[in-house]
N, C-alpha and C positions, 0 to 999 in steps of 0.2 A: 470567501471564507476559507479557512484552512481545512484541508481534507485529511491530512495524516496526523498521527500522534506517535511519539516514541513509546516503545514497550520493551520490557525485559522478558527473558525466557520464562520467569516464574509467573507471568501473566497468561501464558498459553493454557489452553484447556487441559484439564487432567486427562480426559478421554483421548485427545489427540496425542499426548505424550505417551500414554499407556499403549496405544496402538503402534507407537514407534514412528509414526508419520513425521513427527517434528523432532525426533531424537537428535538428528545431526545438527540442529540449531541450539541444543542445550548449551547454556552459558553465553549466548550471543545477545546482542541488542538489535532490534529491528524497528520497523514502523508499520502502522496499519491504518486502514480507513476508519475514521472515528464515527462514520455514519452506519456502518454495518457490523461493528465489532461485537455487538451482542446478539446478532442474528445467527441462527444455526448455519454451520459451514455449507450445507447443501443448498442454502438459499442465497449465498454470496456469489458475487462475480469473481472471476479468476484473479489471483494476486491480491487478495484483500489484505494480506500481511506479507511483508518482504523482509528478509534477513540477509543483509550484505555480509559476506564472509570476511571482509576487511574494510578498513577506512577508505581505501582507494576505490572500493566498489560501491560506495554509497550513491554516487552520481548515477551509475548504471542501474542500480536497484530502483532508484527513483524514476528513471526513464521507463523501466519495465512496469512499475506501478501505474504511471500515467498512461502508458500505451494500453495495458491489459485490464486495468480496473476502472478508472474514472468514468470513461464513456459508457461502460456496461453496468455499473452499479446502480440499481434501482432505488437505493436508499439515500443517495446524495441529492439534496434539494435541487430543483430545476435552476434556480437563480445562481447557485454555486457552479453548476455545470456550464451555464451560459457565460459566467465570468471567466471560467477556465478556457472555454472555447475562444473568447475574445482575446485573452492574453496569448493563447497559442497561435492565433493567426495574425497578431500584431507585427508590423514591420519593426525591425530593430531588436527583436527579441532573439536571444541565442537559440539556435536550432542545432543541438548536438555538440556544442562547444562548451568546454568548461571554463 
């Protein structure tokens, strides 16, 4: 299954914006984990939402999301994580190449 979904800055939480934590991303588009998006921030694994600063950085942002979030998110179903692990370890799959 698909783990991420696209988001716009206006979907960020009001409290996060008010604290200024995400102010630098105002006006940007990003992607987030669809399984933990409604969970309080303190219960999510790292990198639950990623905001690439340019089109050229989308690939790197996705790599960071995969590395830092998918394996640690307790809200992603087990079968989805297993599918991800199988794909990740498959021969012939790109490893760091665009």
